[in-house]
C-alpha positions as CSV (number, residue, x, y, z in Angstrom):
1,M,70.9,10.9,-47.2
2,R,69.1,14.1,-48.4
3,I,66.7,13.7,-51.3
4,A,65.2,16.6,-53.1
5,V,62.0,15.7,-55.0
6,T,60.0,17.9,-57.3
7,G,56.2,18.0,-57.3
8,K,54.8,18.7,-53.9
9,S,51.3,17.2,-54.4
10,G,52.1,14.0,-56.2
11,Q,51.5,10.5,-54.9
12,V,55.1,9.4,-54.9
13,T,56.3,12.7,-53.4
14,S,53.8,12.2,-50.5
15,A,54.9,8.6,-50.1
16,L,58.5,9.7,-50.0
17,Q,57.8,12.4,-47.4
18,A,56.2,9.7,-45.2
19,L,59.7,8.0,-45.2
20,N,61.3,11.2,-43.9
21,A,62.9,10.0,-40.7
22,G,66.2,8.8,-39.3
23,D,69.0,8.9,-41.9
24,I,66.6,9.9,-44.7
25,E,65.7,13.5,-45.3
26,V,63.2,14.2,-48.1
27,I,62.5,17.7,-49.2
28,A,59.6,18.3,-51.6
29,I,59.9,21.4,-53.8
30,G,57.4,23.0,-56.1
31,R,55.7,26.3,-56.8
32,P,56.2,29.0,-55.8
33,E,59.9,28.3,-55.0
34,L,60.3,26.1,-58.0
35,D,59.0,26.8,-61.5
36,L,60.0,24.1,-63.9
37,L,59.6,26.5,-66.8
38,E,62.4,28.8,-65.3
39,P,65.6,26.8,-65.6
40,S,67.7,29.3,-63.6
41,M,65.2,29.1,-60.7
42,V,65.4,25.3,-60.8
43,R,69.2,25.3,-60.4
44,E,69.1,27.9,-57.7
45,T,66.4,26.1,-55.7
46,I,68.1,22.7,-55.8
47,A,71.5,24.2,-55.0
48,K,70.2,25.8,-51.8
49,L,69.0,22.4,-50.6
50,K,72.4,20.6,-51.1
51,P,70.8,17.2,-51.7
52,D,72.6,13.9,-52.4
53,V,70.1,12.9,-55.1
54,V,67.4,14.7,-57.1
55,V,64.1,12.9,-57.8
56,S,62.2,14.3,-60.8
57,S,58.6,13.5,-59.9
58,A,56.7,16.5,-61.0
59,A,54.6,15.9,-64.1
60,Y,51.5,16.8,-66.2
61,T,49.4,13.7,-65.6
62,A,45.9,14.7,-67.0
63,V,46.1,12.1,-69.7
64,D,42.8,13.0,-71.6
65,K,43.2,16.8,-71.2
66,A,46.7,16.6,-72.7
67,E,45.2,15.7,-76.0
68,S,43.9,19.3,-76.3
69,D,46.6,20.9,-74.2
70,Q,49.8,19.6,-75.8
71,A,51.9,22.7,-75.2
72,A,51.4,22.4,-71.4
73,A,52.1,18.7,-71.4
74,F,55.4,19.0,-73.2
75,A,56.4,22.1,-71.3
76,I,56.3,20.2,-68.0
77,N,57.0,16.6,-69.0
78,R,59.8,17.3,-71.5
79,D,61.1,20.8,-70.8
80,G,60.7,20.7,-67.1
81,A,62.3,17.3,-66.9
82,R,65.2,18.7,-68.9
83,A,65.6,21.7,-66.6
84,I,65.8,19.4,-63.5
85,A,68.4,17.1,-65.2
86,V,70.5,20.0,-66.4
87,A,70.5,21.6,-62.9
88,A,71.5,18.2,-61.4
89,T,74.3,17.9,-63.9
90,E,75.6,21.4,-63.1
91,L,75.6,20.5,-59.4
92,S,77.2,17.1,-60.0
93,L,74.1,15.2,-58.7
94,P,72.5,12.0,-59.9
95,V,68.8,12.3,-61.0
96,I,66.0,9.8,-60.7
97,H,63.3,10.5,-63.2
98,L,59.8,9.0,-63.0
99,S,58.3,7.9,-66.3
100,T,55.4,5.7,-67.4
101,D,54.1,2.6,-69.2
102,Y,52.4,5.0,-71.7
103,V,55.7,5.2,-73.7
104,F,54.6,1.9,-75.2
105,D,51.8,1.3,-77.7
106,G,50.4,-1.7,-75.7
107,D,50.4,-4.1,-78.7
108,K,53.0,-6.5,-77.4
109,P,51.5,-9.8,-76.1
110,E,54.1,-10.2,-73.4
111,R,55.5,-8.0,-70.6
112,Y,57.5,-5.0,-71.8
113,V,61.3,-5.0,-71.1
114,E,63.4,-1.8,-71.2
115,S,64.9,-2.5,-74.6
116,D,61.5,-2.9,-76.4
117,P,60.7,-0.3,-79.0
118,V,58.7,2.6,-77.7
119,G,55.6,3.9,-79.5
120,P,53.3,6.1,-77.4
121,V,49.7,6.4,-78.6
122,S,48.8,9.6,-76.7
123,V,50.1,13.1,-76.2
124,Y,50.8,12.3,-72.6
125,G,52.8,9.3,-73.6
126,R,54.8,11.2,-76.2
127,S,55.5,14.0,-73.7
128,K,56.8,11.6,-71.1
129,L,59.0,9.8,-73.7
130,E,60.4,13.1,-74.8
131,G,61.1,13.7,-71.1
132,E,63.1,10.5,-70.9
133,Y,65.2,11.5,-73.9
134,A,65.8,15.0,-72.4
135,V,66.9,13.6,-69.1
136,A,69.2,11.1,-70.6
137,A,70.8,13.7,-72.9
138,A,71.2,16.2,-70.1
139,N,72.6,14.0,-67.3
140,E,74.5,10.8,-67.8
141,N,74.2,10.1,-64.1
142,H,70.5,9.2,-64.4
143,V,68.0,6.5,-63.6
144,I,64.7,6.6,-65.4
145,L,61.9,4.6,-63.7
146,R,58.9,3.6,-65.8
147,T,56.0,2.7,-63.6
148,A,52.3,2.0,-64.1
149,W,48.8,2.2,-62.6
150,V,50.0,4.1,-59.5
151,Y,47.7,4.3,-56.5
152,S,48.1,5.3,-52.8
153,T,46.2,6.8,-49.9
154,F,47.2,10.2,-51.3
155,G,45.7,12.4,-54.0
156,H,43.4,11.0,-56.8
157,N,43.8,7.5,-58.1
158,F,41.8,4.4,-59.1
159,V,41.6,2.8,-55.7
160,K,40.1,6.0,-54.2
161,T,37.7,6.4,-57.1
162,M,36.4,2.8,-56.8
163,L,35.8,3.3,-53.0
164,R,34.1,6.6,-53.6
165,L,31.8,5.2,-56.3
166,A,31.0,2.2,-54.2
167,E,29.4,4.5,-51.6
168,T,26.4,5.1,-53.8
169,R,26.4,2.3,-56.4
170,E,25.6,-1.4,-56.3
171,E,27.4,-2.2,-59.6
172,L,30.4,-0.6,-61.3
173,S,31.3,-1.0,-65.0
174,V,35.1,-1.3,-65.5
175,V,37.3,-2.0,-68.5
176,S,38.5,-5.6,-68.7
177,D,40.6,-5.6,-71.8
178,Q,43.5,-3.5,-70.6
179,L,46.2,-5.3,-68.6
180,G,48.7,-3.9,-66.2
181,C,50.6,-4.0,-62.9
182,P,49.0,-1.9,-60.1
183,T,51.8,-0.2,-58.3
184,S,51.7,1.3,-54.8
185,A,53.3,4.8,-54.4
186,N,54.6,3.6,-51.1
187,D,56.5,0.7,-52.7
188,I,57.8,3.1,-55.4
189,A,59.1,5.5,-52.6
190,E,60.9,2.7,-50.8
191,A,62.5,1.5,-54.0
192,I,63.6,5.1,-54.8
193,V,65.3,5.4,-51.5
194,K,67.3,2.2,-52.1
195,I,68.2,3.3,-55.6
196,A,69.2,6.8,-54.5
197,D,71.4,5.3,-51.8
198,R,73.2,3.1,-54.3
199,L,73.5,5.9,-56.9
200,A,75.1,8.2,-54.4
201,K,77.8,5.7,-53.6
202,D,78.4,3.7,-56.8
203,S,79.5,5.1,-60.1
204,S,79.1,1.9,-62.1
205,P,77.6,2.8,-65.5
206,D,75.4,-0.4,-65.4
207,L,73.4,1.3,-62.7
208,R,72.4,4.1,-65.0
209,G,69.7,4.1,-67.7
210,V,66.1,3.0,-68.0
211,F,64.4,0.6,-65.5
212,H,60.9,-0.8,-65.0
213,L,59.4,-0.5,-61.6
214,A,55.9,-1.9,-61.1
215,G,53.9,-4.1,-58.7
216,S,54.4,-7.9,-59.0
217,G,51.7,-9.8,-60.7
218,E,49.2,-8.5,-63.2
219,T,45.5,-7.9,-63.7
220,S,42.9,-5.9,-65.7
221,W,41.2,-2.7,-64.5
222,A,38.1,-4.8,-63.8
223,G,40.2,-7.3,-61.9
224,F,41.8,-4.5,-59.9
225,A,38.4,-3.1,-59.1
226,R,37.1,-6.5,-58.1
227,F,39.9,-7.0,-55.6
228,I,39.5,-3.5,-54.1
229,L,35.7,-4.1,-53.6
230,S,36.4,-7.5,-52.2
231,V,38.4,-5.9,-49.4
232,L,35.7,-3.3,-49.0
233,E,33.2,-6.1,-48.5
234,E,35.5,-8.0,-46.1
235,K,36.2,-4.9,-44.0
236,A,33.0,-2.9,-44.2
237,G,30.4,-5.5,-45.2
238,R,29.3,-3.6,-48.3
239,R,29.0,-5.7,-51.5
240,V,29.4,-4.0,-54.9
241,T,29.7,-6.0,-58.1
242,V,31.8,-5.3,-61.1
243,R,30.6,-5.6,-64.7
244,D,33.3,-6.2,-67.3
245,I,33.2,-3.8,-70.3
246,A,35.4,-3.3,-73.3
247,T,37.6,-0.3,-73.9
248,A,35.4,0.5,-76.9
249,D,32.4,0.8,-74.5
250,Y,34.3,3.5,-72.4
251,P,35.6,6.1,-75.0
252,T,38.2,8.6,-73.8
253,A,40.0,11.4,-75.4
254,A,43.3,9.7,-75.2
255,K,44.0,6.1,-76.2
256,R,45.3,3.8,-73.5
257,P,47.8,0.9,-74.1
258,A,46.0,-2.5,-74.0
259,N,49.0,-4.0,-72.4
260,S,50.8,-2.0,-69.7
261,R,52.6,-5.0,-68.1
262,L,56.2,-4.2,-67.3
263,C,59.0,-6.7,-66.6
264,C,61.1,-5.6,-63.7
265,D,63.9,-8.2,-63.8
266,K,66.6,-5.7,-64.7
267,L,65.9,-3.6,-61.6
268,K,66.0,-6.7,-59.4
269,R,69.2,-7.9,-60.9
270,L,71.1,-4.7,-60.7
271,Y,69.6,-3.1,-57.6
272,G,68.1,-6.0,-55.7
273,V,64.7,-4.3,-55.7
274,S,61.7,-6.6,-55.7
275,M,58.2,-5.2,-55.6
276,P,55.5,-6.8,-53.5
277,E,52.5,-8.6,-55.1
278,W,50.0,-5.9,-56.1
279,E,47.3,-7.6,-54.0
280,V,49.3,-7.2,-50.8
281,S,49.9,-3.5,-51.2
282,T,46.4,-2.8,-52.5
283,R,44.9,-4.5,-49.5
284,A,47.0,-2.3,-47.2
285,A,46.0,0.9,-49.0
286,V,42.2,0.0,-49.0
287,T,42.4,-0.9,-45.3
288,T,44.0,2.4,-44.5
289,L,41.5,4.4,-46.5
290,L,38.6,2.6,-44.8
291,E,39.9,3.5,-41.4
292,E,40.2,7.2,-42.3
293,P,37.4,9.7,-42.0
294,K,35.0,9.3,-44.9
295,E,35.8,12.7,-46.4
296,A,39.4,11.6,-46.9
297,V,38.3,8.9,-49.2
């Protein structure tokens, strides 16, 4: 199976490329050969690769910056996503599009299911939601995966930030009133391969649409940090404490959902995909990072 994935530097793209072996061929495409703002270039680039499935992973992810840079956020997250979906349609290919928990307002007391009303509270969230709509309208052979709190040993993310700050601080202040499901990019990549394989072989309409894909279990940002630092103490002997703070005590340009917990039962039922407990995957990521040269953290 050949998978073309957009966005060369993203965490999920990097994790997918790590699976590039045996019967799985993953080809990452991005600038300069792929410009999401040039639809004709998108189609031409994808056509040359002759993939079985296209994964739309490229995104504008600077959540706070998007508040003052709306045009760029919508150009990439909506218009770029549409261009990929249109190209896939013209080439008779299924598309897997990555979206986010930020399409919800975070006010629901329980986990969000796919049929819950959306209501993004940030420019980033609105741009990603418009991307979902654009993909669905342009390519009926689509799977939209909403995920949350993504981390990995690649790029920039919460796990790496906590380990970096822990090098010079004895205490970290972390928000405790936002809840979510930490999700490993490695687990996302493995799920995408399973979904892609099924999509390429099965035309059932039930397998199309919006799905939630997030780590099993739940925690707060402070709880997430505490676990990361507990592994640090266990592996490296360095003790760093976490002080709980409220969202109001850590103002940001963009508002974040207080509840980002996603129910993933639909994906398990239709695709047989079950994500590991977030603690298991987080421990693996922290352990790997601690074994790498310090500058990589």
